[in-house]
C-alpha positions as a LaTeX table, in Angstrom:
\begin{tabular}{lrrr}
\hline
Residue & $x$ (\AA) & $y$ (\AA) & $z$ (\AA) \\
\hline
Met1 & $-33.64$ & $-4.56$ & 10.51 \\
Ser2 & $-31.85$ & $-1.75$ & 8.60 \\
Glu3 & $-34.26$ & 0.96 & 9.72 \\
Ala4 & $-34.19$ & $-0.23$ & 13.31 \\
Leu5 & $-30.39$ & $-0.40$ & 13.42 \\
Phe6 & $-29.55$ & 2.87 & 11.64 \\
Pro7 & $-32.58$ & 5.17 & 11.73 \\
His8 & $-30.53$ & 8.39 & 11.43 \\
Pro9 & $-27.55$ & 9.56 & 9.35 \\
Val10 & $-24.23$ & 8.87 & 11.05 \\
Ala11 & $-21.90$ & 11.81 & 11.71 \\
His12 & $-18.38$ & 10.72 & 10.73 \\
Arg13 & $-16.14$ & 11.32 & 13.78 \\
Gly14 & $-18.92$ & 13.50 & 15.16 \\
Leu15 & $-20.27$ & 16.66 & 13.58 \\
His16 & $-16.92$ & 18.39 & 13.25 \\
Asn17 & $-15.75$ & 21.59 & 11.60 \\
Arg18 & $-12.06$ & 22.30 & 12.12 \\
Ala19 & $-12.36$ & 25.82 & 10.70 \\
Ala20 & $-14.84$ & 26.59 & 13.48 \\
Gly21 & $-12.69$ & 24.96 & 16.16 \\
Val22 & $-14.77$ & 21.77 & 16.42 \\
Ile23 & $-12.30$ & 18.94 & 15.90 \\
Glu24 & $-13.10$ & 15.42 & 14.76 \\
Asn25 & $-13.63$ & 12.84 & 17.52 \\
Ser26 & $-13.85$ & 15.60 & 20.14 \\
Ala27 & $-16.47$ & 16.07 & 22.84 \\
Ser28 & $-17.73$ & 19.18 & 21.03 \\
Ala29 & $-18.14$ & 17.28 & 17.75 \\
Phe30 & $-20.14$ & 14.60 & 19.54 \\
Glu31 & $-22.38$ & 17.15 & 21.24 \\
Ala32 & $-23.01$ & 18.82 & 17.89 \\
Ala33 & $-24.01$ & 15.47 & 16.38 \\
Ile34 & $-26.43$ & 14.81 & 19.23 \\
Ala35 & $-27.92$ & 18.28 & 18.87 \\
Gly36 & $-28.47$ & 17.60 & 15.17 \\
Gly37 & $-30.26$ & 14.32 & 15.83 \\
Phe38 & $-27.53$ & 12.19 & 14.26 \\
Ala39 & $-25.85$ & 8.94 & 15.17 \\
Ile40 & $-22.12$ & 9.09 & 15.90 \\
Glu41 & $-19.21$ & 7.26 & 14.27 \\
Cys42 & $-15.94$ & 7.35 & 16.21 \\
Asp43 & $-12.58$ & 5.57 & 16.32 \\
Leu44 & $-10.62$ & 3.72 & 18.99 \\
Gln45 & $-6.84$ & 3.56 & 19.23 \\
Leu46 & $-4.78$ & 1.91 & 21.97 \\
Thr47 & $-2.29$ & 3.72 & 24.21 \\
Ser48 & 1.01 & 2.30 & 25.42 \\
Asp49 & $-0.62$ & 1.19 & 28.67 \\
Gly50 & $-3.47$ & $-0.61$ & 26.92 \\
Val51 & $-6.26$ & 1.95 & 27.25 \\
Pro52 & $-8.67$ & 2.59 & 24.34 \\
Val53 & $-8.91$ & 6.29 & 23.44 \\
Val54 & $-11.14$ & 8.03 & 20.90 \\
Phe55 & $-8.76$ & 9.04 & 18.11 \\
His56 & $-8.57$ & 8.21 & 14.41 \\
Asp57 & $-4.97$ & 8.31 & 13.22 \\
Asp58 & $-2.17$ & 5.91 & 14.11 \\
Glu59 & 0.15 & 8.92 & 14.24 \\
Leu60 & $-0.26$ & 11.99 & 16.44 \\
Lys61 & 0.95 & 14.67 & 14.01 \\
Arg62 & $-2.15$ & 15.69 & 12.04 \\
Leu63 & $-4.40$ & 16.17 & 15.05 \\
Thr64 & $-2.00$ & 17.16 & 17.84 \\
Gly65 & 1.18 & 18.44 & 16.17 \\
Lys66 & 3.26 & 15.93 & 18.11 \\
Asp67 & 5.55 & 13.36 & 16.52 \\
Gly68 & 5.18 & 9.62 & 16.99 \\
Pro69 & 2.36 & 7.09 & 17.18 \\
Val70 & $-0.57$ & 7.06 & 19.60 \\
Ser71 & 0.87 & 3.81 & 20.98 \\
Ser72 & 3.92 & 5.72 & 22.27 \\
Leu73 & 1.85 & 7.66 & 24.82 \\
Thr74 & 0.16 & 6.54 & 28.02 \\
Ala75 & $-3.55$ & 7.19 & 28.45 \\
Asn76 & $-2.80$ & 10.07 & 30.80 \\
Glu77 & $-0.40$ & 11.63 & 28.30 \\
Met78 & $-2.83$ & 11.14 & 25.42 \\
Thr79 & $-5.80$ & 12.61 & 27.23 \\
Thr80 & $-3.84$ & 15.71 & 28.29 \\
Thr81 & $-2.55$ & 16.44 & 24.78 \\
Pro82 & $-4.64$ & 19.23 & 23.21 \\
Leu83 & $-6.19$ & 18.73 & 19.78 \\
Leu84 & $-4.86$ & 21.23 & 17.26 \\
Asp85 & $-7.21$ & 24.13 & 16.46 \\
Ser86 & $-9.73$ & 23.16 & 19.14 \\
Ala87 & $-11.61$ & 26.28 & 20.19 \\
Lys88 & $-12.04$ & 24.83 & 23.68 \\
Gly89 & $-8.58$ & 23.31 & 24.02 \\
Glu90 & $-10.08$ & 19.83 & 24.09 \\
Cys91 & $-8.04$ & 16.64 & 24.36 \\
Pro92 & $-8.78$ & 13.07 & 23.21 \\
Gln93 & $-11.00$ & 11.06 & 25.56 \\
Arg94 & $-10.72$ & 7.61 & 27.04 \\
Leu95 & $-13.46$ & 5.31 & 25.75 \\
Val96 & $-15.03$ & 5.16 & 29.21 \\
Asp97 & $-15.21$ & 8.95 & 29.41 \\
Phe98 & $-16.68$ & 9.17 & 25.91 \\
Leu99 & $-19.39$ & 6.67 & 26.87 \\
Ala100 & $-20.15$ & 8.67 & 30.00 \\
Gln101 & $-20.49$ & 11.82 & 27.87 \\
Ile102 & $-22.90$ & 10.25 & 25.38 \\
Gly103 & $-24.98$ & 8.43 & 27.98 \\
Gly104 & $-27.28$ & 6.76 & 25.48 \\
Arg105 & $-28.31$ & 9.98 & 23.73 \\
Ala106 & $-27.27$ & 8.76 & 20.27 \\
Leu107 & $-26.54$ & 5.53 & 18.46 \\
Leu108 & $-22.79$ & 4.84 & 18.38 \\
Gln109 & $-20.87$ & 3.25 & 15.52 \\
Val110 & $-17.49$ & 2.55 & 17.17 \\
Glu111 & $-14.61$ & 1.63 & 14.90 \\
Leu112 & $-11.81$ & $-0.51$ & 16.31 \\
Lys113 & $-8.64$ & 0.52 & 14.48 \\
His114 & $-6.22$ & $-2.05$ & 13.09 \\
Gln115 & $-3.35$ & $-2.95$ & 15.43 \\
Asn116 & 0.12 & $-4.02$ & 14.34 \\
Asp117 & 0.26 & $-7.37$ & 16.13 \\
Ile118 & $-2.02$ & $-10.02$ & 17.57 \\
Ala119 & $-1.30$ & $-8.96$ & 21.16 \\
Gly120 & $-2.50$ & $-5.42$ & 20.43 \\
Thr121 & $-5.48$ & $-6.73$ & 18.50 \\
Gln122 & $-6.56$ & $-8.91$ & 21.40 \\
Leu123 & $-5.97$ & $-6.13$ & 23.92 \\
Leu124 & $-8.07$ & $-3.58$ & 22.01 \\
Ala125 & $-10.91$ & $-6.05$ & 21.47 \\
Arg126 & $-10.92$ & $-7.08$ & 25.14 \\
Ala127 & $-10.69$ & $-3.51$ & 26.47 \\
Ala128 & $-13.49$ & $-2.30$ & 24.20 \\
Ala129 & $-15.73$ & $-5.23$ & 25.12 \\
Glu130 & $-15.10$ & $-4.67$ & 28.84 \\
Ala131 & $-15.92$ & $-0.95$ & 28.63 \\
Leu132 & $-19.09$ & $-1.61$ & 26.66 \\
Lys133 & $-20.44$ & $-4.29$ & 29.01 \\
Thr134 & $-21.92$ & $-1.73$ & 31.36 \\
Tyr135 & $-23.01$ & 0.76 & 28.68 \\
Thr136 & $-26.78$ & 0.77 & 28.28 \\
Gly137 & $-27.16$ & 3.05 & 25.25 \\
Pro138 & $-27.47$ & 1.88 & 21.62 \\
Val139 & $-24.05$ & 0.93 & 20.28 \\
Thr140 & $-22.52$ & $-0.96$ & 17.38 \\
Val141 & $-18.89$ & $-1.96$ & 16.84 \\
Glu142 & $-17.11$ & $-2.18$ & 13.49 \\
Ser143 & $-13.66$ & $-2.64$ & 11.98 \\
Phe144 & $-11.77$ & $-3.18$ & 8.73 \\
Asp145 & $-10.00$ & $-5.98$ & 10.61 \\
His146 & $-12.18$ & $-9.06$ & 10.64 \\
Asn147 & $-10.11$ & $-10.45$ & 13.53 \\
Leu148 & $-11.22$ & $-7.56$ & 15.76 \\
Ile149 & $-14.87$ & $-8.19$ & 14.90 \\
Thr150 & $-14.48$ & $-11.86$ & 15.81 \\
Leu151 & $-12.53$ & $-11.19$ & 19.02 \\
Val152 & $-14.80$ & $-8.48$ & 20.40 \\
Arg153 & $-17.66$ & $-10.98$ & 20.34 \\
Gln154 & $-15.50$ & $-13.63$ & 22.04 \\
Phe155 & $-14.64$ & $-11.12$ & 24.77 \\
Gly156 & $-18.31$ & $-10.49$ & 25.52 \\
Phe157 & $-19.68$ & $-7.75$ & 23.28 \\
Ser158 & $-23.17$ & $-8.92$ & 22.30 \\
Gly159 & $-24.34$ & $-5.95$ & 20.25 \\
Pro160 & $-24.35$ & $-5.53$ & 16.46 \\
Arg161 & $-20.93$ & $-5.91$ & 14.82 \\
Gly162 & $-20.05$ & $-4.62$ & 11.37 \\
Ile163 & $-17.31$ & $-5.15$ & 8.83 \\
Ile164 & $-15.92$ & $-2.05$ & 7.12 \\
Thr165 & $-14.95$ & $-2.66$ & 3.53 \\
Tyr166 & $-14.07$ & $-1.16$ & 0.15 \\
Asp167 & $-12.98$ & $-2.45$ & $-3.26$ \\
Tyr168 & $-9.49$ & $-3.47$ & $-2.05$ \\
Glu169 & $-7.78$ & $-2.09$ & $-5.09$ \\
Pro170 & $-4.19$ & $-1.37$ & $-3.99$ \\
Asn171 & $-3.71$ & 1.77 & $-1.91$ \\
Glu172 & $-0.76$ & 3.17 & 0.01 \\
Trp173 & $-2.32$ & 2.14 & 3.33 \\
Asp174 & $-2.91$ & $-1.51$ & 2.41 \\
Ser175 & 0.28 & $-2.41$ & 0.55 \\
His176 & 0.91 & $-5.17$ & 3.09 \\
Leu177 & $-2.03$ & $-7.21$ & 1.82 \\
Thr178 & $-1.49$ & $-10.13$ & $-0.55$ \\
Asp179 & $-3.69$ & $-10.75$ & $-3.58$ \\
Asp180 & $-5.34$ & $-13.66$ & $-1.77$ \\
Gln181 & $-6.09$ & $-11.46$ & 1.25 \\
Arg182 & $-7.58$ & $-8.78$ & $-0.98$ \\
Tyr183 & $-9.81$ & $-11.37$ & $-2.63$ \\
Thr184 & $-11.01$ & $-12.68$ & 0.74 \\
Leu185 & $-11.73$ & $-9.20$ & 2.06 \\
Arg186 & $-13.36$ & $-7.89$ & $-1.13$ \\
His187 & $-15.77$ & $-10.82$ & $-1.20$ \\
Leu188 & $-16.35$ & $-10.96$ & 2.59 \\
Leu189 & $-15.25$ & $-14.59$ & 2.71 \\
His190 & $-14.55$ & $-14.29$ & 6.44 \\
Trp191 & $-18.29$ & $-14.64$ & 7.15 \\
His192 & $-17.85$ & $-18.04$ & 8.77 \\
Glu193 & $-15.64$ & $-16.37$ & 11.40 \\
Thr194 & $-17.12$ & $-12.89$ & 11.77 \\
Gln195 & $-20.85$ & $-13.47$ & 11.20 \\
Phe196 & $-21.16$ & $-9.67$ & 10.93 \\
Asp197 & $-24.50$ & $-7.98$ & 11.51 \\
Phe198 & $-24.00$ & $-5.07$ & 9.12 \\
Ile199 & $-21.61$ & $-3.72$ & 6.49 \\
Ser200 & $-20.04$ & $-0.27$ & 6.31 \\
Cys201 & $-18.93$ & 0.15 & 2.71 \\
Ala202 & $-17.05$ & 2.80 & 0.75 \\
Ala203 & $-19.44$ & 4.68 & $-1.52$ \\
Asn204 & $-17.63$ & 3.59 & $-4.69$ \\
Ala205 & $-17.83$ & $-0.11$ & $-3.78$ \\
Leu206 & $-21.54$ & $-0.49$ & $-3.02$ \\
Glu207 & $-22.22$ & $-2.46$ & $-6.19$ \\
Leu208 & $-19.65$ & $-5.14$ & $-5.49$ \\
Pro209 & $-21.34$ & $-8.57$ & $-5.73$ \\
Ala210 & $-20.70$ & $-9.40$ & $-2.07$ \\
Ile211 & $-22.28$ & $-6.14$ & $-0.86$ \\
Lys212 & $-25.35$ & $-6.62$ & $-3.03$ \\
Phe213 & $-25.64$ & $-10.27$ & $-1.96$ \\
Trp214 & $-25.55$ & $-9.62$ & 1.80 \\
Arg215 & $-27.82$ & $-6.59$ & 1.57 \\
Ala216 & $-30.36$ & $-8.69$ & $-0.34$ \\
Leu217 & $-30.24$ & $-11.12$ & 2.59 \\
Gly218 & $-31.09$ & $-8.31$ & 4.99 \\
Lys219 & $-27.73$ & $-7.07$ & 6.25 \\
Pro220 & $-27.89$ & $-3.27$ & 6.63 \\
Val221 & $-25.30$ & $-1.30$ & 4.66 \\
Thr222 & $-23.99$ & 2.12 & 5.66 \\
Ala223 & $-22.14$ & 4.09 & 2.96 \\
Trp224 & $-19.01$ & 6.14 & 3.73 \\
Thr225 & $-17.88$ & 8.87 & 3.55 \\
Ile226 & $-20.65$ & 11.02 & 2.05 \\
Arg227 & $-19.80$ & 14.71 & 1.68 \\
Ser228 & $-22.75$ & 16.27 & $-0.17$ \\
Lys229 & $-26.44$ & 15.85 & $-0.91$ \\
Ala230 & $-25.52$ & 14.77 & $-4.44$ \\
Glu231 & $-23.36$ & 11.95 & $-3.06$ \\
Ala232 & $-26.13$ & 10.98 & $-0.64$ \\
Asp233 & $-28.62$ & 10.80 & $-3.49$ \\
Ala234 & $-26.20$ & 8.70 & $-5.54$ \\
Val235 & $-25.89$ & 5.98 & $-2.89$ \\
Ala236 & $-29.52$ & 5.95 & $-1.73$ \\
Ala237 & $-30.55$ & 2.97 & $-3.84$ \\
His238 & $-27.60$ & 0.84 & $-2.74$ \\
Ser239 & $-27.36$ & 1.54 & 0.99 \\
Asp240 & $-29.54$ & 1.87 & 4.06 \\
Gln241 & $-27.87$ & 4.86 & 5.70 \\
Ile242 & $-25.00$ & 7.30 & 5.16 \\
Val243 & $-21.91$ & 8.09 & 7.19 \\
Phe244 & $-21.34$ & 11.77 & 6.40 \\
Glu245 & $-19.19$ & 14.81 & 7.00 \\
Gly246 & $-18.85$ & 18.34 & 5.65 \\
Phe247 & $-22.57$ & 19.00 & 5.14 \\
Asp248 & $-25.82$ & 18.72 & 7.08 \\
Pro249 & $-28.07$ & 16.04 & 5.58 \\
Ala250 & $-30.99$ & 17.31 & 7.67 \\
Lys251 & $-30.76$ & 20.75 & 6.08 \\
Ser252 & $-30.12$ & 19.27 & 2.63 \\
Ala253 & $-33.11$ & 16.93 & 2.68 \\
\hline
\end{tabular}
């Protein structure tokens, strides 16, 4: 199953290079990934009017220079806000426009980003599932949030779903988690709810017992985020594919 699901390295947020004006999660980055023969990982955030857009950060600042969260803008405002340093003056895309661009030319690994409340979580899962119902290309959906993985299936997405995970040692971005929640997430104890089809795991957590257990049972594991051939070589024995950026694994092979 692993080779069939992830036959090619996965370009993290597309094949981007900010120094060259190709910005992460942009149309140009996705075209570069397709040209290289890679699969594409991308991220979905939700606008104030409930539209999924392809953008990684919760906040606008790093990628657009604007203040405030993505959720403060409408879809029209978001998709007319230029990405900083884009050589082509590109803006973020709606999910539906991104899917039209790709048109089945590459496998997609679409990450649903964590939302701050259950209403937003349900809305993102439903909107993503609706948009993907008519998409005929190869696509997978994944999230750190096991609720999103469960909900997107309930709302009609029938393709492969993956849980994104790491070691759940305390970090600045997950300070809201309790020790019990960390234990559940580290050991993938939400299986009875999510019934995930694959795992996307941080490179330094691939030897966690839960990852080894599920991989031994046939669940494909992608390793993130790999930034060199040396890192790719280091994870080869413990994963089935890499999610990479900053180097070309085809040229490094």
